[in-house]
N, C-alpha and C positions, 0 to 999 in steps of 0.2 A: 146450274153450277158448271163451271169450267175449270180445268186444271192446266197449268203451264208447266211443261217439262222439256227435257232435252229430246231431240229426235232420236229414234231407235230403229234398228233394221226392220222390226215388224211393222213399221209405218209405210214401208215401200209400196205395198200393193194399193192401199187406200190413197196414199199421196199421189201415186201414178194416175189413178182414176180421177182424182180432183184436178190434177194438172191438165187433163185432157178436155176439161170443160171449155166450150167455145168462148165463154166470157173471160176465161183466164187468158186465152190467146189474144182476145180483143183488147184487154186493158193492161196486161203485164208484159214483161220481157222474157217470161219463161219459154224454153224451147217448145216449138210446135212442129210436129206432134210431140207430146211429152211421153217419154218412155220410162221403163223401170230402170234403165241405165242412168237416165237423168236424175231420177229420184235417189238412186244409190249414191251417185256422185255428190249430190247436194247434201245428203246426210253426212257423208265423210268430210265434206268441206266445213259445214257449219258446226260440227262437233269437235273440230280441232281446237284445242284450248287457245292457241295464239289467235286464230281467226275469231273465236267466239267473243273475246273481249273487245275486238274492233267492231263486231256486229253481233251483239247478243241475240240469239235466236231460240225460240221455243215452239214446240208443237202445242196446239190447242187440243186438249183431249177431254173426253167426257168421263163420267164416273166409271165407265168400263175400260178406260184407258185407250179408247179408239181415237185415231187421228180425225180431228174435225177441221183442222186448218193450221195456219202458222202465223206468227207475229215476230217481227224483229226490229231492232233499233240500229240504224246505220249511223255510226259516228261521223259527224261532219267537222265543224270547227270546234275549238276548245269550248266545252260547256254546252254543246248542242248535238242533237242527233235527229234523224228523220225516221219516223215510224212507217212500217209497211206491214200489210196483213193480207191474209187469204183465208177464205172459209169454204168448206165443201159445199157444192151447189145445192144439195138437198137440205142443208142446214141453215141456209141464209134466211134472214128476216126474223130470227129468233133471239137476237140480242147477244149472240155468242161473240161476234167480233167486237162489239162495244165493251163487253166485260173483259175480254182478253187485252184490248188496247189499253184500257184503264190500268190493268194490273201491270202490264209491261212498262207503261209510262211512270207509274208510281215507283216501280223498281228503279227505273232510270234516274228519277229525281233523287231517290234515297241512296242508292248504292253507287251510281256513277257521278253523283252530285251535278247532274245536268241543270242548266239554267232555263233551257227552252228545248222543246221538241217540236219539230215541224212535220207537216204532212203535205203531200202533193198527189194529184190525180189528173188524168187526162180530162179535158172538158167533155162532159156527158156521162161520166161515171157517177151517176146519181146515188147508187148504193154505197159506194165508198164515201161520198160526201156526207151522206146521212150518218154513217158510223162516226166520222170525224166530229160532226156536230154533237151527236149524242154523247161522245166521250169527253166533251168540254172544249174542243178546239174552237178557236175563233177563225172562221173561214172568211177570208178577205173578199170583198166585192170585186176588186181589181184583178183581172186575169194576169198571170205571169206569162209573158210572151216568150215562147220557145224555152220554157223553163224545165222541161222534162224530156229526157231521151227515151224514145220508144222505137224499138226495132231499127236502130240506125239513123233515126231522124229526130231533130229537136222539135217538140210539139208544144203548143200552148197548153197551159194547165191551170187548175185551181190550186191554191195553196192556203195553208192555215198554220197557226202556231198555238202552242200550249205552254203555259208556265205553271209552276207548282200550285199557286193559289187557284187557278182555273180548275185543276183536277179536284181540289178539295171541295170547291163549290158544286162540281158536277157529280160527285160521288156521295151517295146516301148510304146509310147503314149504321149498325152499332159501332161505337168507338171502343177499342180495347181498353179495359181498365186494369189489366195486368194480372190475370190469373196465373197460378203457379203450375209449371209443368213438372212431371215426375222426372227423375234422373234418366230413365230410359227414353222418355219422350224428348228430352233435351238431346240425347244422343242421336235419336232419329232425326230431329230438326237440324242438327249439325250436318248430318249426312245429306239431308235434303238440300241444304245450302251449298253443299259441295257438288250438287247435281247428280247424285246417285239415284238409280232406279230402285224400286222396292226390292227387286231381286238382289241387287248389289248390296243394299242395306242389310238384307237378311243374312247374306253371306258374311259381311263384315262384323255383324253383331252376334252371329251364330244363333239366330232365331229363325222361325219360319216366316215365309212371305205373308201368310195370312195374319200373323202377329204384327208384322210391319204395317199392314193395311189398317189394322185396328188402332195402332198407335197414331198413324197419320190422321185417321178419322177423329181421334180424340184431340189431337193438336188443332185441327181445323175448327173443332167445336169450342175449344177453350180460348183461342186467341181473340175473337172468332175470325175466321178467314174463309173465303170462298174457293181457294185453290192452294195448292202447294206453294206456288210462287208468292202469293199474297202472305202466306204464313211465314215464309222466309223473310220477306220485306219487313213485316211487323217484328219478327225476331231480331233482325239487324237494327231496326230503329230503336228497339228497347234494350239492346245489349244482351239479349238472350243467346244469340248466335252471331257468327260473322262469316263473311265470304272469304274463302282461302284460294 
């Protein structure tokens, strides 16, 4: 199970360690060496509301709310966006990136009304290609020549695309039949849709953080959903909540 949430200051340490992995420097444009200052600046940037809607960004977290990676949608032309993702080195190969990419793309199709989501990676990044394929992307055989900027140079890359029906075919699991949420669970879901953390929700509703966690767990079970973001997506689709 993975959770998608907004980045928070307590992610800085684990984010810094993840950014220092040699594979990150090899395949991405993150600063190298990656420092705590870089992590802090990134969190401040991506949590700015104006920037967030241009490039929706989430931390991939486990059930203990620890940073496991990140995924974001970079808006391109009208109706399209490009997905990018990163997973902590010790957690790769467990399907975490695939689940996170599916959730982010589902949200993009539902909330941003995207028509297509694209993916690119440098030639040779087999791990990223495997995630794209497992997520339902159609990876094209033809190489995109000089299609990706990498550390100041235009490089050849693989590219792929995903449309809503591809994601439906690639995603298995129970279909929500519309269970009822309690009044309090709806309030918590509304707060989740607004991007609030458990702590912020507890303060806004004047309840304990443990109570919030119990409500979130109940919401995930009732919808059913595998993460907070998936619960929000289903809530928006069914008219239970909305994004503000």
